[in-house]
C-alpha positions as CSV (number, residue, x, y, z in Angstrom):
1,M,-61.3,7.4,27.6
2,L,-62.8,4.9,25.5
3,T,-60.4,2.3,24.5
4,P,-60.7,-0.5,21.7
5,L,-60.7,-3.2,24.3
6,G,-63.7,-2.9,26.8
7,A,-63.0,-3.4,30.7
8,T,-59.2,-2.8,30.1
9,E,-57.1,-0.2,32.1
10,V,-53.2,1.2,31.4
11,E,-51.1,2.1,34.0
12,D,-47.4,3.2,33.8
13,V,-44.8,2.3,36.4
14,V,-41.1,3.2,36.6
15,D,-38.7,0.8,38.0
16,D,-35.6,2.6,39.1
17,S,-33.2,-0.4,39.3
18,I,-34.1,-1.6,35.8
19,G,-34.3,2.0,34.5
20,E,-37.4,1.7,32.7
21,R,-41.0,2.8,32.5
22,F,-43.0,-0.1,32.1
23,R,-46.7,-0.1,31.0
24,L,-49.1,-2.3,33.0
25,F,-52.3,-3.4,31.0
26,F,-55.2,-4.8,32.9
27,G,-58.2,-6.7,31.3
28,W,-61.1,-7.8,33.4
29,C,-62.3,-11.1,32.2
30,G,-65.6,-11.9,34.2
31,E,-66.5,-10.7,37.6
32,A,-64.5,-11.0,40.8
33,P,-61.7,-12.6,39.0
34,L,-60.2,-15.9,40.9
35,E,-57.2,-16.1,38.4
36,L,-54.4,-14.1,37.4
37,L,-53.0,-14.2,33.9
38,V,-49.5,-12.4,33.7
39,V,-48.3,-12.1,30.0
40,S,-45.1,-10.7,29.0
41,D,-44.6,-9.1,25.8
42,G,-47.7,-6.8,26.8
43,N,-47.4,-4.6,23.7
44,G,-47.8,-7.6,21.6
45,F,-49.9,-10.2,23.3
46,F,-52.3,-8.4,25.8
47,G,-55.1,-7.8,23.3
48,A,-54.9,-11.3,22.1
49,A,-54.8,-13.0,25.4
50,V,-58.0,-10.8,26.6
51,D,-60.0,-11.9,23.7
52,L,-59.0,-15.5,24.0
53,V,-59.9,-15.5,27.6
54,R,-63.2,-14.1,27.0
55,L,-64.2,-16.2,24.1
56,L,-63.1,-19.2,26.2
57,Q,-65.4,-18.0,28.9
58,L,-68.5,-17.9,26.5
59,P,-68.8,-22.0,27.2
60,A,-67.2,-21.5,30.5
61,V,-64.3,-23.2,29.7
62,V,-62.2,-20.9,31.8
63,P,-63.0,-19.3,35.2
64,S,-63.2,-15.4,35.6
65,M,-59.9,-14.1,35.4
66,L,-57.8,-10.8,35.4
67,V,-55.3,-10.7,32.4
68,V,-52.2,-8.2,33.0
69,G,-49.8,-7.7,30.1
70,V,-46.3,-6.2,31.3
71,G,-45.0,-3.9,28.6
72,Y,-43.2,-0.6,27.9
73,A,-44.7,2.8,27.9
74,S,-41.9,3.6,25.1
75,A,-43.2,1.2,22.7
76,S,-46.3,1.0,20.3
77,T,-45.8,-2.3,19.2
78,V,-43.8,-5.5,20.1
79,A,-41.4,-4.9,17.3
80,D,-40.4,-1.7,19.2
81,T,-39.3,-3.7,22.1
82,V,-36.4,-5.8,21.0
83,S,-33.6,-4.4,23.1
84,A,-36.1,-4.2,26.3
85,R,-37.0,-7.8,26.0
86,Q,-33.7,-9.1,25.5
87,R,-32.5,-7.4,28.9
88,D,-35.4,-8.3,30.7
89,L,-36.4,-11.8,29.5
90,T,-33.0,-13.5,29.5
91,P,-31.5,-15.4,32.7
92,S,-27.8,-14.8,31.6
93,P,-25.8,-12.2,29.7
94,V,-24.5,-13.1,26.3
95,A,-22.0,-10.9,24.6
96,Q,-23.8,-10.6,21.2
97,F,-26.5,-9.0,22.9
98,P,-25.6,-6.0,25.1
99,G,-27.5,-5.4,28.5
100,S,-28.9,-8.8,28.4
101,G,-29.1,-11.2,31.2
102,G,-31.5,-9.4,33.6
103,A,-34.3,-11.8,34.2
104,N,-33.8,-11.8,37.9
105,A,-34.0,-8.1,38.0
106,F,-37.3,-8.4,36.2
107,R,-38.6,-11.1,38.4
108,R,-38.0,-8.7,41.3
109,F,-40.3,-6.1,39.5
110,L,-42.9,-8.5,38.9
111,R,-42.5,-9.7,42.5
112,S,-42.6,-6.0,44.2
113,T,-44.8,-4.3,41.8
114,V,-46.9,-6.3,39.4
115,L,-48.0,-9.2,41.5
116,P,-49.1,-6.8,44.3
117,R,-50.3,-4.2,42.1
118,S,-52.5,-6.9,40.5
119,R,-53.9,-8.2,44.0
120,V,-55.1,-4.5,44.7
121,V,-56.7,-4.2,41.6
122,A,-58.9,-7.6,42.0
123,P,-58.7,-8.8,45.7
124,T,-60.5,-11.9,44.7
125,L,-57.3,-13.3,42.9
126,Q,-56.3,-16.7,44.2
127,H,-53.8,-18.2,41.8
128,A,-51.3,-16.8,39.4
129,T,-50.6,-18.3,36.0
130,Y,-47.6,-16.8,33.4
131,F,-47.8,-16.8,29.8
132,G,-44.7,-16.0,27.7
133,H,-43.4,-16.7,24.0
134,S,-40.0,-17.0,22.5
135,L,-37.8,-15.1,24.9
136,G,-40.9,-14.6,26.9
137,G,-41.1,-18.6,27.0
138,L,-37.6,-18.9,28.0
139,F,-38.2,-16.4,31.0
140,G,-41.0,-18.8,32.2
141,V,-38.5,-21.6,32.1
142,H,-36.4,-19.5,34.3
143,D,-39.3,-18.9,36.6
144,L,-40.2,-22.5,36.8
145,L,-36.9,-23.8,37.9
146,A,-36.4,-20.9,40.4
147,P,-36.5,-22.0,44.3
148,D,-38.7,-18.7,44.9
149,R,-41.1,-19.4,41.8
150,L,-43.4,-16.2,41.3
151,F,-46.2,-18.4,39.3
152,D,-48.4,-21.6,40.5
153,R,-48.7,-22.2,36.8
154,H,-46.9,-21.6,33.5
155,I,-47.8,-21.9,30.0
156,I,-44.7,-21.8,27.9
157,S,-44.8,-21.0,24.0
158,S,-41.8,-21.6,22.0
159,P,-39.2,-21.0,24.5
160,S,-35.8,-19.7,23.1
161,L,-33.7,-22.5,24.9
162,W,-31.0,-21.8,22.3
163,W,-30.0,-18.9,24.6
164,D,-26.4,-18.9,26.1
165,N,-25.3,-21.9,23.9
166,H,-28.1,-24.0,25.0
167,A,-27.2,-23.7,28.6
168,L,-30.4,-25.0,30.2
169,L,-29.7,-28.3,28.1
170,H,-26.3,-28.8,29.5
171,D,-26.7,-27.7,33.1
172,E,-28.1,-30.0,35.7
173,L,-31.6,-29.1,36.2
174,P,-32.9,-28.4,39.9
175,E,-35.5,-30.4,41.5
176,V,-38.9,-28.4,40.6
177,A,-41.3,-27.9,43.2
178,T,-45.1,-28.9,42.6
179,G,-47.2,-27.2,39.8
180,D,-48.4,-27.1,36.4
181,A,-46.4,-26.5,33.5
182,F,-47.8,-26.7,29.6
183,F,-45.0,-26.4,26.9
184,C,-46.2,-25.8,23.5
185,I,-44.3,-25.2,20.1
186,G,-45.2,-24.9,16.4
187,G,-44.4,-27.9,14.4
188,D,-42.7,-25.7,11.7
189,E,-39.9,-24.2,14.4
190,T,-37.5,-26.7,13.0
191,D,-34.5,-25.3,11.0
192,E,-35.9,-26.1,7.8
193,G,-39.4,-24.3,8.8
194,R,-37.6,-21.3,10.2
195,R,-36.2,-20.6,6.8
196,R,-39.6,-21.1,5.0
197,E,-41.2,-18.7,7.5
198,G,-38.6,-15.9,6.7
199,A,-38.2,-16.7,3.0
200,V,-39.8,-13.7,1.8
201,L,-37.6,-11.2,3.9
202,P,-34.7,-9.8,2.4
203,D,-31.0,-10.8,3.3
204,G,-29.8,-8.6,6.3
205,H,-33.3,-8.0,7.7
206,A,-33.1,-8.0,11.3
207,F,-35.7,-10.9,11.3
208,K,-34.1,-13.1,8.5
209,P,-33.0,-16.4,10.1
210,P,-29.2,-16.3,10.5
211,S,-27.6,-19.3,8.9
212,T,-26.8,-20.8,12.3
213,Y,-28.4,-24.1,12.5
214,L,-31.6,-24.1,14.7
215,D,-34.3,-26.4,15.5
216,M,-36.2,-25.3,18.5
217,V,-38.7,-28.3,18.5
218,D,-35.9,-30.5,19.3
219,D,-34.6,-28.2,21.7
220,L,-37.8,-28.2,23.7
221,Q,-38.3,-32.0,23.2
222,R,-34.9,-32.4,24.8
223,F,-35.5,-29.7,27.7
224,F,-38.9,-31.6,28.2
225,A,-37.5,-35.1,28.7
226,L,-34.9,-34.0,31.0
227,L,-37.5,-31.8,33.1
228,R,-39.9,-34.6,33.3
229,A,-37.0,-37.0,34.5
230,R,-36.3,-34.7,37.1
231,G,-39.4,-33.4,38.2
232,A,-42.2,-35.6,36.9
233,K,-43.5,-36.8,40.4
234,R,-43.8,-33.1,41.6
235,L,-44.9,-31.1,38.5
236,R,-48.0,-31.8,36.5
237,L,-46.7,-31.5,32.9
238,A,-47.6,-31.5,29.1
239,S,-46.1,-30.8,25.9
240,L,-47.8,-30.3,22.4
241,V,-46.3,-29.8,19.1
242,L,-48.6,-28.2,16.6
243,P,-48.6,-29.2,13.1
244,D,-47.8,-26.5,10.7
245,E,-47.5,-23.6,12.8
246,Y,-44.5,-21.3,12.5
247,H,-42.8,-19.4,15.3
248,V,-44.9,-16.5,14.9
249,T,-48.3,-18.4,14.7
250,A,-47.8,-20.5,17.5
251,A,-48.4,-18.1,20.4
252,P,-52.3,-17.6,20.3
253,V,-52.7,-21.3,19.8
254,A,-50.4,-22.3,22.6
255,L,-52.2,-19.8,24.8
256,T,-55.7,-21.3,24.0
257,R,-54.3,-24.9,24.4
258,G,-52.7,-24.3,27.6
259,L,-55.8,-22.6,29.2
260,R,-58.0,-25.4,28.2
261,W,-55.3,-27.8,29.6
262,L,-55.1,-26.0,32.9
263,F,-58.9,-25.2,33.4
264,E,-61.1,-27.2,31.3
265,G,-63.2,-29.8,33.2
266,Q,-62.2,-28.5,36.5
267,E,-64.4,-27.5,39.5
268,R,-65.4,-24.0,39.7
269,E,-65.5,-22.4,42.9
């Protein structure tokens, strides 16, 4: 069957413990891929990630890569995944979001199914990078801080650090193991910028910013300072604020800049 994106495949996998039929999107970017890029919110970001990687490969900025998007079989677009992503990408339950707090179960699914399946599909893989945006960025932080971390490298875009009353900004961070972590956020993800971004949405719309004050740029800068103080000697870290980018426009730029930071100028095997 022909697909809009060449050299891609789709596979559905049921995880009984979560009770979900996940959809795995596989995209080959170069022969014998050495690098694995796992993208959460696959229903929304897989196509963009594959195209961005392939463009960056034209001047050899990034090496051969397998891009794997993790999405949901029941969804056509990322807008259809709101409840599922609130369940799978959040590290703690919050009463306002029923069923939330399933990040550890989702990590087990990635460990037991997604990563092994990726290595069967591409046996040449050597390293694994995670990319996530918004709640996906929050999940990336959760994995980064975990003692049994899944990924060697993390590109964390606009993480929802407001989750659970900013718990990660108040808890003492663990000492972080070695690795690479690139953080990125739009400069207009301030409280005022969020309201400009959603200004044309009618009151009561699901994506209309609530009246609650939220400055995601400040949240990330505070968290990054805590993380750097705790793990600067063991982690290679970077943080970037993108001028004039909203929450919804920051993700593709964050992925591009993150991949460049990870791979540009490095020796190719």
